[in-house]
C-alpha positions, 0 to 999 in steps of 0.5 A: 386705606379706604376707598371714598365712596362717590355721591354717585354711589350714595345716590343710586343706593338711595334710590333704590332704597326708595324703591326697595320700600315700595314693595312692601308697601305694595303687597302690605297695603293691598291685603289691609285695603282686601275688605274694603275693596271686596266691598267696593266692587260686591265680587266673588271672594276667590275671584277677588284674591287674585289681587294678592295671589297674582302678585306674588305669583307673577314677582316669584316668576319673572324674578329670576328673567328680572336677575338675566336682564339685569346682565344682560342689558345692564342694571339701570336699564331693567331698573327703569324699565322695571319701575315703569312697569310698576308705574303703568300698574299702579296708576291702573289699579287706581282708575281700575272700574272692574275687578279683571283691571284690577288684577291685570294692574296688579299683575303688572306691578307684580311682573314690574317688581319683579325685574327691578328688585334684583337689577336694584341691588346690582345698579348699586353695587357696580358703583361701590367698591367690593370692600364696602359692597357688605356696608351698601348691601345691608343698607338696601336691605334694611328698606323692607323691613322699614316698609314693612313697619310703616306701610300697614299704619300707612295703609290704615291711615289713609283708608281712615280718612278716604278709599282704597284707590288712594292707597294705589295713586300713593303707589303710583306717584311714588313710582314717579317720583323715583323715575324722574330720580335714576333720569338723572343717574349715570350708567356705568357703561363699562361694566353694565349690559356686557352680555347685551351681543348675547344670544336670547334663549327664546324656548328654555327661558318661557319654560323657566319661568313657567316651571317657576310661576306654576310651582309658585301658583301651587303653593299659593292657591293650596290654601284657598283651592285645597291640595288635592284640587285639580288646579293645585295638582295640575300646577305642581304636575306642569311645573315638574314636567316644565323644570327637567327641560328648562335645566336641559336646555340651562345647561347649554347658555351662555347666559342662563336664566339660573347659572348653576355654576354660581353654587360652586362657590360656598359662600353662594351655596350656603347662604342660599341654603341658610335663608331657606329656613331664615325666610321661611321663618321671618315670612311667616310670622306675619300670617299669625301676628296679625290674626292672632290680635285681631281674632284673640285680643280683638284688635283693630286693623289700625292697632295691629298696624302699630302693635307689630311695627317694633320687628321690622323697625328694628330689624331695618335699622339692625340691618343697617349695622351689621355691613360694618360687622361683617367688614371687621368680624365674617359672616358666622359670629352674626348670623350665628347669633341672629340664628340662636335669637330666632329659635329665642323668640319662637320659644317666647311665643310657644311660653308666653303668648296667650289669651290675656291681653297683655302687651307689654308683658306676653308681646313685646319681648317677642317682637323685639327678639324677632327684631334683632333676628332679621336684622341680624340674617337677612342682610347679611345672609344676601351681602354673603350670597353675592360676596364672592360673585363676579359682578357681571352676574349680580343680577342673575345671582340676586334674583336666584337668592331673592326668589329662594326666599320668595318660594320659602316665605310661600311655603311658610305660610301654607304650612302655617296655614293648614296648621292654623286651620279655620279656629279663630279666638281661645279656640285656636290657642293651641294651632298658634302654638303648634305654629311657633313651634314649627317655626322653632324647629325650622330656625334651630335646624338654620342655627345648626346649619351655620354651626356645622357647614359655615366655613371658619376663619377671618372673613367668613 
């Protein structure tokens, strides 16, 4: 007999979905508005680029801390605090009189997102029965691709009508709405914040956060600074030196920043490993398509936003339905299909994408394949990672999964920047083809891993 889903559970899920939609809005919208911001401030492009990289680096660095605080203090309180930081960062961006304050606002946004993202799912799962978690995660995971589908068009329309500050103003108003809504949600006192009285590792947590932060800094800034530059080399060196110290401290903690014991759970370990390749591929194409559409096909910003909308929109719709499938048939079959479609999508772009402007014949079928593949892999992998995890560590488990996904996304983008180089227009077509060959290879590796190591049998 299926468990009845309470109103508070649906309400928590709705709040969480709306909050997660803000993440691609904050990322994509700023990328689209970058030329106008640059024109407005007239600043050095290298300095101004920190409004993009600062957000990405802080999000990657602080997500693990957000997960631990969620388990320690409760998912609802940490969701509220993270959203409050995101609200303040958006407000600062809206009214920033200088580049330095705009970068500061984006950094605060990134920290807020890192805190509320892992807490958002933990807050939802505590209100759903274990048998309904795949359904809840499927809906929750759909929020990011749906947000990715809507944000380019919305941002472009805002910039057509008014200036870039209104884009951050919309984020500020949305964050305020979430804060008001979450204030009406009651906490699950019996299960939230059970590690509240455990000693906080004031030495290990900053070291772990810095280790992730330096790694993200080196990866994100490598294409801009140069892989052999002192800044990148020192970032990687600092990360390599800090990680062993962090690992040593981490092992003795009751509430560690990264709970390595989670990797002894087969589904958690396998889902995280497979997710690395899927995340690398799924995030990297968002760099390839806009560059090709703008430099080869000479599309406008609005045309680019509309052109790539089918992929995230389809991924979001498909993600919602994956929960029911997983409940009835398990993860293996849907992940095999999803990763196979990811291989097929890259093969399509290798064979048919070119200089001839033919959206419906050359690009649209590949976008559909990518949308189906993302929808069939992203949510089920997240669901599988948490399927056998205790509810008391949902925050850290999800934060570990999201951090791995974020780091691999940054690695993929850095690799594609190196493959594409500075080539533009028709001269860049061989580089684009090489990029899709690389992504196809990673996709094939991910599909092979699902076939080889994912356990067979019912509900797996």
